[in-house]
N, C-alpha and C positions, 0 to 999 in steps of 0.2 A: 436437550431433552426433546424427544420426538413427540409430535402430536399425531395420534393414530385414530383415524375415523373408523367407525364400526364396520364399514364396508370391507376393510382389510382384515377385520378380526373374525369374519364369518367362518373361515375354515377351521379356526382353532376352537370355536365354541359349538359348532354343530354337534360334536359328539355328546354334549351335555344332554340333549334330548333326542337327537335324530337317529340313533342307532337302535336296532332291535336287540332285545335281550337274547342271549344264547338259548336255543331250544324253544323259542316262542313259536306258536302257530301263526300262520298268516291270518289276517282278518280279525285282529283283536278289536273288541267293541267295549264301550264303556257306558254304564248306566250310573247316574248319581241321583241320590234321593235326599231331599231335605225335609225332615219331619220337625215341625216348628215347636220351639220352646220347651225342650226337655233337658234339664240338667243331668250331668253324669251320674250323680248319686241316685237319681230315680231309676235310670236305666240299670244301674248296678244292683239295686235291691229288688226289682220286680222280676217275676218270671217272664222271660222273652224267648221262648223256644226257637222262633224263626231266626231272630238275630243270633242266637247261640249257634244255630246250624251254619250260618255264614261265618261266624268267628272261628268255628272249628276248621274251616278251610283256609282262613287268613288270620285275622286278628282284631283285637279291640284295643283302643288307647284312649285315655283321657286327652282332651284337647282344649283349646281356648279360642275365644273371640275377643274383640276389643282392642287389638293392637297392643302396644307396649303401654302399660299403665303409667300415667304421668309423663309419658314420653311424647315425641312429636307425632307418632303414629297412633296415639290413643283414639279409639273409635267407639261410638255409642253402641251398646249392646241391644240394638233394635233390629227387627226382622229384616227389612230391605237392606240395611247396612251389612248384615251378616251374609245375606244372599249374594250381594255384589262382591264382597270379599272372597267368597268361594269362586264366583264366576270369573273374576279377573286375577286372582292370586295376589291382590294388593290390598292394603288398608285404606281407610277413608281419606287420608291426606293425599292420596293419589286418585282414587276413583270418584271421590267427591259426592258420594251418596251419604247424607247425614241423617236421614229419617225416611219414614214410609211414604212421604210425599214425592220422593225421587225427583227433586226439583231441577237439578242441573248436573247430571252425570258427566264425568269426563270420559268420553268414548275413546280418547287416545290410548287408554289402558284397555286393551282388547279383552273381551270375554271368550270363553272356551268355544262358543259357537262361531264367533268371528274368525278365530284361529282356524277352525275346521273348514268353514265355508270358503275362506281365502286361500289356505295352504293346501287343502285336499278337497276341492269341490266335488269330487266323485263320491265322497262319503255322505251318508244320509243322516240327517239330524231331526230330532223331534223333542217337543216339550209337552208335558201333561201337568196342568196346574190349575188351582182354584183361581188365583189372581191373574187377570189379564195383564196387569202392569209388569209382571215378570218378563213377558215377551216384548210388550210395546215400549216400555220405559227402560227397564234394566238392560235388556238385550238391544233395545232400540231398533227392532226389526224394521227394515225399509227406510230408516232415516239416513240421509246422506252422510251426516257427521258420524254415524256408527257403521259406516262402510256399505250401507244399503243392502245388507245381507237378508236373505229369506230362508227360514227353516223349511225343511221338506214336509214337515207335518206339525200341526199344533192342535191340541185339545185343551182349551182353557177358557177363561172368562165366565165360568159357570156361576160365580157369585152375583152376576148381573141377571141371571135367569130366574126370575121369581115365579114363573109359571111351573116349570119342572121342579124347582126347589123353593117352595114357599118359605119365606123367612119367618122364623118364630123366635120367641124370647129366650129359648133354651139352646140356641145354636145347633139344633139337631140337623138343620139344613146343611151346615158345614160338613158334618159327618157324612151325610148322603152325597154331597159333592165329592168329598174325598173318595168315597166308595166308587163313584162314577169315574173319577180320574184314574183310579187304579184299574178298573175294568177296561177303560179305553187303552191304558198303557199295556196291560197284559195282552189284549187282543192284537194291538199293533206290533208289539215286540215279537210275539209268536209268528205273526204273518209276514212282517217286513224286516225284522232284525236291524233296526237303525244302528249306525255306528256310534253315535253319541246321543244320549237322551237324558232328559231331566224330568224327574217326578217331584212335585211339591205337594205336601200334605199339611193342612192347617188346623185340624180339629183339636189336636193336643194343646195348642197355644190358647185356643178359645176356652177350653176347660180349665187351663191354668189360670187365666185371667179371672174367670168366674169363681172358681172354687179353691184355688191355691193348692197346697199340699193336702190332698184329700182323696178319698176313694173314688170320687168322680173323675179327678184328674188321672189317677192311676188306671182306672178302667179305660180311659181314652188312650193311654199309652199301650195297653194290652190290645186294644182294637187296631192301633197302628202296627203293632207287631204282626197281627194276622194279615194286614194288608201287605206288609213287607214280605211275608211268606208267599203271597201270591205272586209278587214281582220276582222273587227268588226262583219260584217254580217256573216262571216264564223263561228266564234266561237258562235255566237247566234244560228246559224243553229245547231251546235253540241249540245248545251244545250237543244234546243227544241226537238231534235230527240233522245238524249241519256240522259234521266233524271238523271242518276247517276253521270253525269259529271258536274263539276263546273270549269269554266275557269277564270283565271286572265290574264289580259294583262297589260304590262308595256311599255309605249312609252316614248322615251327620245331622246336627241341629244348628240353629242360627244364634241361639243365646240360651243362658240358663234362667234362673228366677231368683228373686230376693230370698234371703234366708229366713226372714221374719214370718212371712205368710205364704210364699210361693206364688203370689199373684202378679208380682210386678217384675220389670226388668228395664234396662236402659242405662244403668249406672255401671260402676266399676268394682262392685263388691266381688269377692272371690266366687260366690255361687252364680252371680249373673254372668260372669266370664267363663264359667266352667261348662265345657261341652265334651263331646266324644266323637270318635270316628270308628265305624265298623266297616270292614272290607273283606272280600274273599281273596285279595291279591296274595300270591304265594311267595313273592320275592321281597317281602317287607324288610327294610333295612334297620340299622341302629337308630336312625332318627325316629322311626316309628316306635321301636320297642324300648328305647332308653330315654327319650326326651318326651316333652309334652308339646306336640306340634300345634300350630295355629290352623284355623280353617283355610288360610291361604296356601297351605301345603297341598291341598287336593288338586288345584289346577295344574301345577307343574307335574304332579303324578300322572294326571290324565294325558298331558302333552307327551310325556315319556311313553306311556302305554300305546298311544296312537302313532308314535314315531313321526311326529311333526317336526319339520325343519324350521324352527322358530328363529327369526332374525335376532342377532346379538343385542341390538339396542332394546329389544323387548325383553329378552332374557335378563338383562341387567336391571330391569325395573321390578321383576317379580320379588315379592316379599316372602314367598314360601320355599321350602326345601322339599324335593321329591321324597315320597314315603317308600318308594320301591327302587330296586336297583342300587348301584353304587353311588355314593355321595362322598364328597371330600370335606366340605366345610359346612358349619352351621353356627348359629348364635353369634352374629357379628356385633362388634362394638367399636366405636371410634369417638375420639374427642380431641380437641385442640388444647395444647398447653404451650402458650406463647407461639413460638415458631415451629413447634414439634406437633406432628400428627401421631397420636397414639392409637394403634389399631390392634384389635384382638379378635380371636375366633375360636371355635371349638373344633379341633381336628376330628374327622369322622373315619379316617383310615390311618394306617401306621406309617406309610411312606409317601413321599411326594413333595412337591413344591406348590406354593401359591404365588400368584401375581396380584399386586395391588394397583388398582386403577383409580384415578381421581378426576372428577370434572368439577368445574367451578360455576357451571350454569345448569339450568333446568329447562332447556328448550323442549325436551320431550313432552312436558306438560301441555304445551300448546301445539303439538304436532311436529316439532322440529327434531333436530339431532344435537346431541351434546358431544363435545370433543373431550376424549378421555386421555389423560397422561398416565403412562405406566411409571409409577414412582418407586416401586420396590418389588423385589422377589425374595421370598423367604422360605425356610423349611416349614412344611405343613405342621409338623409336630411342635414347632416352636410356639405356636398359638398366639404370637404377638409380633409386632414390628413397630419401630419408632422411625419416623420420617421427618427430615428437615424440609419443611415446606418451602422456605425461601430459596434453597438450592435447587429443588426439583420442580418447582413451579415458578420459573423466572418471570412469567408474565403477571404474576399476582403482585400487586402493590399493597404493602402493609399486611395486616392480618385479614384473611378472607372471612366473609360473614356467612358463607354457605359452601359446603363441599358435598358432592356425591361420591361416596367411597364404595368400591366394589372389590371384593376378595374372590378371586377366581382360582378354583382348584381344577384338577383334571376332569372331574365328573359333574361339577355344578359350580355356580357362583352365587354369592350372597351380597346384599348391599346394605349400606347404612348412610344416613344423612348426618352431617354435622351442621348445626344451626347455631351461629353465634348471636346471643342476645344483643 
């Protein structure tokens, strides 16, 4: 059995994200917006004309946060946790952000801005945010352990400015900050057209915590829709005045709310996990239209749109499936039954093969590389494979207590951990 390092797998995996889609314009740009704390059922029942205009060009899907409920990837439905799952395309067991304190992020799992600044430094990046921590802690701007990256522009930290935005008991200052954030974003997008930009809006979550499911919360959602309309107009302005540009926007939320009152979140109830994604992307695939994607699907979608040549060792760690373009596999599962590894997946196309790779280490977590063994090749449509671990992993003594399993198709790869108690 050959041991194959990722270096030698580069050429076979680059097509997963590194090729332009047929007919795409040059200069594709991406804006992603995170509107805090709005469950899908609220978005679905309220009038949101600006979101509807975006959906008319692309689509809407229910989505989820929180990883796999009761599984090894289960993640708290808390704001910063959701943000980092979007930013890195991984769940909490990898990126290690467990709460809003953002105490010890694992920067070995790169965020979208690190990918861009490292792999395409000519591209321009920007953030527009209420929270300063989104840039300084989650992205780790300037920190050596986070790659020392610097964004080209940032408009953030306004929650610390009590002069321009006097804090009051009704959180009105948060709405004023959100308005300011959107104004800055609209002006900068129209003038500079950054390649990748993030807008974060907070007021909806504040109103949810204060008033729960109520007219006050619903009014905040409608205000957010107006703000999203301003952002949508800004990218339409860019496309109208710069014909070589094509813009994609992804809008989502970081968590839902509890069913009893609508005030709380953090747990694993259906409504706390229930979110949504709106996009204008026109090449949405079956995974978007037929499945319920996780928030981790947005990062690989952006990588694909930006045509970034991501190293295989990082692609194999992503927990999301791209929402656009061709995809081969989704919904991986794996478990050990004595000496047999039972692997399954959801085929996303009618023809083709999958390769199954297994590593028995997790060196990636600490900045190293894992050695993967190719243990099987199977028909994509089979949807499952059974592997004799003792024969195909001769170096393993006894029953392994940890396996990283990757199912690689022509257009994407998905991964699953097997953890033996």
